[in-house]
N, C-alpha and C positions, 0 to 999 in steps of 0.2 A: 504493500500500500504506500502511496505517495505520502500520506499523512504520518507514516511511521518515521519519516525523517524530518528534521527540523525545517519548517517552512518559514521563510522570511521574504520580505519584498524583493531582495536580491535573487533568491532562488526562483521566485515566481517569474522574474524577467528572463530566466534561462530556459523555461519550459516552452515546448511547442504547443500548438493548439490541441493536438490529440491528448497530450498529457493534461492540459488544463481541463478538458472535458471530463476526463477520469477524476481529476481533483474535485471538480464541482460536485460530482456524485458522492464522493467520499465525504466531503464537507457536510452535505445535507444529511447523510446518514449519521454522521458524528453529532451534529446539532440535535437531531431528533432523539438520539440516545441520551445526550447530556441533559436536555430540557425535560424529557419525560422522567428522568431519574432525579434531577435536582430542582425542577421547576424553573420558571423564567419565561422569556419571550421566544415564541416559536415561529409563527408565520412571518413576522417582519424580517427575521434573519434568513429564513429559507428563501425569501424573495430577493434578497440582496447579495446573493453569492457571486454571480457573474459581475455585477456592478462593482463590488469590493475588489475583486481580483483585477479588473480593468483599471480601477483607480490606482492600485498599488503598482501596476506595471507602467503606468504613464507618469505618475507623480512620484517624487522622491521624498517619501515620508521618512523621518520627521522634519527634514529641511523644508519641504512643502507641508503646510499644515492641513490636515484633513479633519474637519469638525463635523460630528454627527448630531443630527437633530431629528428625533431624540436618540438616546443611546440604545433604544430597543433593537436597532438593526446593526449593532456593533460586534456581535459575537464572531462573525466571519472576519472582521478586522482584527480581532484578538487572535484568531487562529493563524492568520497569515502574517502576523507580526511576532511569531515565535512563542505563543502561549497555549498551544493545544494541550500540552501535558498538564496544564493547571486546571483543566476543566473537571478533573476528578474532585476538585474542591470548589466547584462553582456555587456561589451564594452561601457557602458554609462560613462560619466564623473564622476570620483570618485567611480565608481563601479568596478565590477569584471573584471580583465584583461582577454583578450583572450589568453594569454600565461601564463606559470608559472611565478610567481612573488614572489621574496623574501620578499616583504613587506606584502604579503597576508598570507603566511603560512610558518611554519618551514619545511613543507614537500616539498617546492619548493626551489631547490638549485640554479637554474639559469634561467634568462629570455632568454631562448634559442630559439629565433625565427629565427635565421639564421642557415642554415643547416650545417652539417658536423663537428660540434664543440664538440659533446658530448664525443668522445673518448679522446680528449685532456683534457677536464675537468676531465674525469674519471682517466686519468693517473696522473694528479696532486693531486687529492683527495686521490687516492689509495696510492700514495707515502707518503702523509702526514699521512694517517692511519697506514701504515706499520711502519713509524718512531715512532708514538705514541705507537703502540703495542710493539715495541722493548724496549720501556721505561716502560713497565708494564701495558699499557692500554688494553682495551678489543679489541677483533677482530671485526672489522666493515667491511661490504662488500660495494662495489660500483657496481651499476647496471647502464649500459648505454643502453637506448632503441633507436636504430637507424634504420631508414627505408632504403629500398633498394635504394630509390632516394638519400638520404643523403650520401650513400656509394659511389656515383659517384664523390663526392667532394674530391679534393686532400688532404685537411686537415684531412679527415677521415683516409686516408691511412697512413698519417704521424703519427697520433695517434696510429693506429693499429700496426705499425712498432715498435714504442717505447714501447707499452704495451708488445709485445712479447719479446723484448730485455730485459726489466726490470723484466719480470716474475711477475708482480704485480697481486694481486687478484682482478680481475674485471670480472663480468658477462656481456657479450655483447649480448643483445637481438636483433637479426637481424630480424626486423619486415618486412617481405617480402610480399608486396601486388601488386607488379608489376607496381606501379605508384608513382610519386611524384606529381607535378602539371600536369604532362603528363606521358605517358608510359615511364618507366625507360630506360635510355640509358646506358647500361653497359654490357661488356662481362662477368663480374662476375655474374651479375644477370641472364644472359642467361645460364651460367654454372650451377648455383644453380637450375634454373627452370627445366633443363634437369634432374638433380639429383633427384628432388622431385618426378618425375614420373618414375624413373628407377625401373623396377620390382625387380632386384636383391637387390637394396638398400631398397626398401619398405619391402621385405621379411626379410632382415636382421634386419631392424629396428623393425618390429613386433616381431621377436624372442627376441630381446633385451628387449623390453617392457614387454613381457611375463615373462622373467626372473626377471625383476625388480618388476613386479606386485606381485610376490609371496613373496617378502621380505618386512617386516615392516621396515619403514625408521627411526628407533630409535635404541639407545643403541648399543649393540654389533654387530648389522647388518650393521652399517654404512660402515665398512671396506669392507664387502662383496658387498655392493651396489657400492661403489667407484671402486672396482676391476672389477665388472661386466661392469660398464660404460666404464672404460678404455679398457677392452677387446673388448667390442662391437665396440667402436670407432676405434680400431686398425683393426678390421675385415672389416670395411666399406671401401672396396677398391675403391669404386666410390666416396668417399668423396673428397671435393676440397683440392688439395695440397696447394692452395694459402695460406690458414690460417696456416696450419701446417708448411709451409716453413718460416713463420714469427714468429713461436714459440707460436702460439695460437691454443688451442684445438678447435675442431668443433664437435657439436652434432646436430642432426636433420636430415631432417626437421620434425617439429611437427605441429599438427593441432592447430592453434592459437585460435580456438573457443571451445576447449575441456578443461575446467577448471581443471578437475581431473588429466588428463595426463600432462597438462601444469605444474601443481604444482609439480608433480613427477619429471619432467625434470628439473625444476628450483631448486628443492632441491638437485638433483644430482650435478648440476653445482655449487651450492653454497659450496659444500663440497670439490670441487677440488682445488688444489693449482695452482696459476697462472691464466692467462686470458683464458676465454673459451667463444666461440660463441655458442649461442643457436638459431638455425635457426627456426623461427616461420612463418607459412603461414597464412595470414589473408586476409579477403575480405573487401576491402574498400567500405564503404556504406552499409555494411551488415544490413539486416533487414528493409531497407527503399527502397521500389521499385523504386521511382524516381531516387535515387542516384545509385542504382544498374544498372539501364537501361541507365543512362546518365553519360558518363565519365567526363563531366565538373562538374556536381553537386556532383560527388563523392568527389570533393575537397571543393567547397564552395556552398552556396546557392546564394551568391551575389558577386559583385565586378568583374565580368567578363566583357569583351568588350561590351559596350552598344552603341546604336545608339546615335549620337550627342556628343559622348565623344571625347577627343583628341586621345584616343587609336583607335577609329574607323576611325578618320581622317587619322591617320598613316596607318592603315590597308588598307584603300582605296588608299592612296598615293603610298605606296611601290609597290602594285600590278601594278598600272599605270606606275610607273617608270620601273619596271622589264619588262614590255611589250616592251619597246624600248631600254633597256639597257641589252644586253645579258650577260654582265660581272658582273651584280649585284648579290650578294650573301647575304642572310639573316642568321644571327646567333642568337641563343637563348641559354640561360642556363637553360634548363628544363621548360621553360614557354612560349611555343608557343601560347597558348590560351590567357593568361593574357596580353601579350605584343602585341596582335593583328596580329599574323603571321599565323593563321590557314588557311586563304584564300590563302596566299602566298604559304604555304606548299602544299596545294592541287593543285594549278596552276603550281608551279615550284618545284616539289619535288627534282630534281637534284641540285637545287641551294639553298636548305634549309639545315641548319646544326644545330642540337641540340646536344650540348656537355655534357648534364647533368648538375648537380649542380656544375659547375666548371668555375666560372666567370674569374679567372685568366687565365686559359687555353683559354677561349673564346676570350679574348682580344689579347693575344699574337698570337694565331692562326690567328686572323683577320689581325694582322700585317704581318704575313707570306703570307696570301692571297693577301694583297695589294702589297707586294713585287713581287709577281708572276703575277701581272697584273689584278687581280680581284678588284671589288669595294664592299668591305664588309660593311654591315650595321649591327651593334650590337644592338639588341633590348633588353633592360635591365631596371630593376627598379633602381631608383636613389640610394636607400639604399643598393642594391646589387653591384652596380658599384663601390662603395667606397671600397669594398673588393678587388678590382683589380686596385687600383689607381697606385701602383708601375708599373704595366704593361702598364697602360695608359701613364704614364709619360715617362718611359725609353724604353719600347718596341715599342710603337707607336709614341709618341711625339718626342723622341730623334732622331728617324729615319725619322721623317716628313712623315709618311705614311698616305695616304688619307683614313683613316678609319672613318666612320660616326657612331657616338654613338647616338642612339635614346633612350632617357632617360624618361621612364614613371614614374608616381607616384613621380614627383619632388615636393618639397615643403611640406606643411602640408597635410598628408594623412588621419588622423582622427582616426578611431576606433581601429587600430592595435597597437597603442602606440608608445613609444619612439624609438623602434628598427626599425620602418618602416617609420618614417618621413624622407623625402628626402631633408634635409636642408643643406647638405655639398657639393653638387655637384658643385655649382657655385664657392664657395670659393676655392675648390681644382682645378677644371678644368681651371679656369682663371690663374692659376699659371704654367700651362704647356706651355712652350714657343711655339708660333705659333698656339696654339689651338684657333679655332673660336668657340664661344659659342653663340647659338641662343635661343630665348625664344618666341614662338608664343603666341599671345593674342587671337587667334580665330581659328576656325576649318580650315578656308581657308588659314590662315597664315602658318599653318603646312605644307600643300601641297607645297606652294611656297618655304618654307625653305628647305624641303627635296630635291627638284629639284636643288636648288641653291647649297646645300651641295655636291650633287653628281657631280656638275660641277667643284668643287674645287679639284684640284689634287696635290697640293703641301704641304698639311698639314692636320691634323685631324680636324673634325668638330663635335661638340656636339649640339644636339637639345633637349631641356628639356621641359617637359610639365606636368601638374598636373593630378590628378585622377578625379577632378571635371569636370562637363559638360563644353563643349567648346562653346564659343560665336559664333554666326553666323554673318559673316561680309559681307557687300556689296562689290562690286568690287572696289569702290573707298576708301574702308577702309582697304585695304591690301597693305602692303609695298612691297619693292623689294630690291634685292641686299643686301649689308651690311649696308644700311642706316637706321637710325631711322625714325619714322613717327610722324610728328606733328599733334596732334589730336585737339588741342584747342590753341588759341592765347590770351595771356594776357600780363600784364606788371610787376606786383609786384612779384608774386610767380610762380616758374616753378616746376611742378611735373614731375619727371622722373620715369616712372613705368615699371617694368620688367614683361613680360608675363601676367599671369592671373590677376596681380595686377592692370592692366590698368583700369578695370571696377571700382574698389574701388577708384582709383585716379580721374576718371571722376566724380564720385559721390561726392568726396571731393571737386572738383573744383566748382561744383554747389553750395555746401554749402558756400564755400569761396566767390563766386560771390554774393550770397544773403547777405553776411556780408559786401559787398562793396570792396572786395579784388579781383582785376583783376588777373586771373590765366591762365597760359599756361600749357598744358599737352602734354607730349611726350610718345609715345610707343617706348621704348628703342630698342626692337627687337634683336639687336646684342650686347651682353654684352662685348664681346671682339672680334675684335677690335672696340672701340667706334667710333661712327659717329662724326667727327669733327664739322660738321654743327650743330648738336644737342648741342655739348658743347659750341660752339660760341653763340648760342641763349641763352643757360642757363646762361651764364656769364652776360647777359644784365639785369637780374632780381635782385631784392633785396634779394630774398631768393630762394634757391634750396632745394627741398625735394626729396630724392630718396626713392623708395618703392619697396621692393622685398620680396618674400616668402622663401628666403634662409637665412642662418646664416649671421647676420649683420657684424661681425668682419671678415674682409678679403673678403667680398662678392662683389656683383656688385656695391653697393653704395660706398664702400671703393675705388674701382677702379675709379669710377667717381670722387670722391673727390680728388684723387691723380692727375687725368688728369686735373681737373679744376685748382688746385693750381699750376700746372706746366705751365699753359698758360700765355703768355705775352699779354698785350692788355690794352686798355684804361679802366678807371674805376676801382673801388675797387672790390676785390674778394667778391662775394655774401656770405651772411650767408648760412650755410649748415646744414641740418638735414638728418641723415641716418636712415631710418626705415627698420627693418628686424627682423629676429628671434633671440632672445637672446641665449647666449651660455649656454644651459641648456638641460636636458633631459625632454622633454615635454610629459605629460601623454596622454592617449587616450581620445578622445572626438570628437565632430563634427568639421570639418575643419573651418567653419565660426566662431564658438565660440572660437576656439584656436587662430585664426587670430585676432579676436577682443581683446582677452586677451593680445595679443602681440602688440596692438596698430596699427593694420594693417587693420582696417575697415574704411569706409569713414568718420565716425564721428571722429575717433581718428586721422586720417591723417589731417583733417581740423583743429582740435583742436591743433595739434602739430604746424601747420603752423601759426595759430593765436598767439599762445604763443610765437613763435620765433619772429614774427613781433613786438609784444609788447616789 
């Protein structure tokens, strides 16, 4: 097998096209095995095999910077830059990251796991390279690989606009497969899709390729090649005016699975001055029948909505609410499947809105919907909501609009690494005046909280839940309204647990009781506004310990500490310990292991309480 020997960009350039064809088959089999074993991104990587090989044969990485947007399609890049042996530890603690990583390789420029950022990175890098070249340095190229899904994000358009204005040398690979997490929502994508099958365009493109195919791409022929490309592009009357209006050349579309022609197209683009878009058509999930047949598995092999998860609880609850609330509208930013909205979309297509990868627009649009009398529910990951915090604060919060934010993947998420842990949402959202923040501790609590949130009409509400499985609660184990719920009564220690951390707090209480320490446990339920009865009870203990899976500084515990210290009443202020996530970028790993390392497992909570009492 070719993959049994070290593959590098240099060895790729030594292979002939027959060897490359064999290599593409081996890489696809390798990725299927790795992802089905360890989890991760499947379809996006299977679709980018030939494109990645062509890129590394034409451009000289890392002297030429190749930036991936998003890193979902970078597994092939890792393989051909000498890291195939590390896939045994893919997404394991201390092992290979599921995204590009500057710590792993000089070929990885950015951990670019949030969409629509590559063109901004490219603009900055190209500006730095041009400055160095003007001082006598070598010419270095910047290549940004961006999918049609990422092109729905506003930041991508901002970067594109500035690239055209500055006329910087950047090759933009527009990897068009019609999907991000879901079918791409974009008029630009629709326009390009029509272009790809236009007979006049195809005929002209084939003529141009025949011209170029007759010319060696070296020496004195370079000028002729460039002239031919320019002439061909000018003649493509059906080509999108969108790019040219911004000062960006457009070439394509090209077959993204034809290495030979891809190389030719990329070499042409590399010789042009200024930014140029190379439109490449690829098939997500190519070569793996389950991924080709299943639009969900084209993206991942795991981490979709599962029975017994909080996501499934939300999926059931929002459909139930929509049946009786005709004004309820659900909004997603290109993730209807992962956030649990597929059933809602099928049942209420006229009340379902997918804005593409445009979180800021989603939030402000929701504010407008609420102003117009609708009840918008924004279903979004915690790590992606933080991209739109300004809109949450000033477009929704300032106007006290009753938008409901349903925040999935809150807290420690695990294998996707530092960019996907949802640890900032409580610290941020509790600073929005009037915002109500809820955290369910069970499957049943989420349904109750969604109904309660939709009844609140004078301010926004956020409900946050983790990726992990949801507890099943009996009827008497579910709270109501804005009150906390006392789970256990004791005298010495009071544990105030937020959301999923209730289970660890209860286990810690058992440990403390076995050590002779009488312990109360509260399910906080509502992080803001805090339940006064809960605070009054906490003040009667010698020690209060808050437990949350969000960032410790400025989080739920900090709010509880401020509220307790501001209270008047008999007795001394109890000792206080705030347990949460440290201010740090946490690596990928299993959620329980990361929580334990942060002192948030039952043993650590109990140990913290005993130490404080001593």
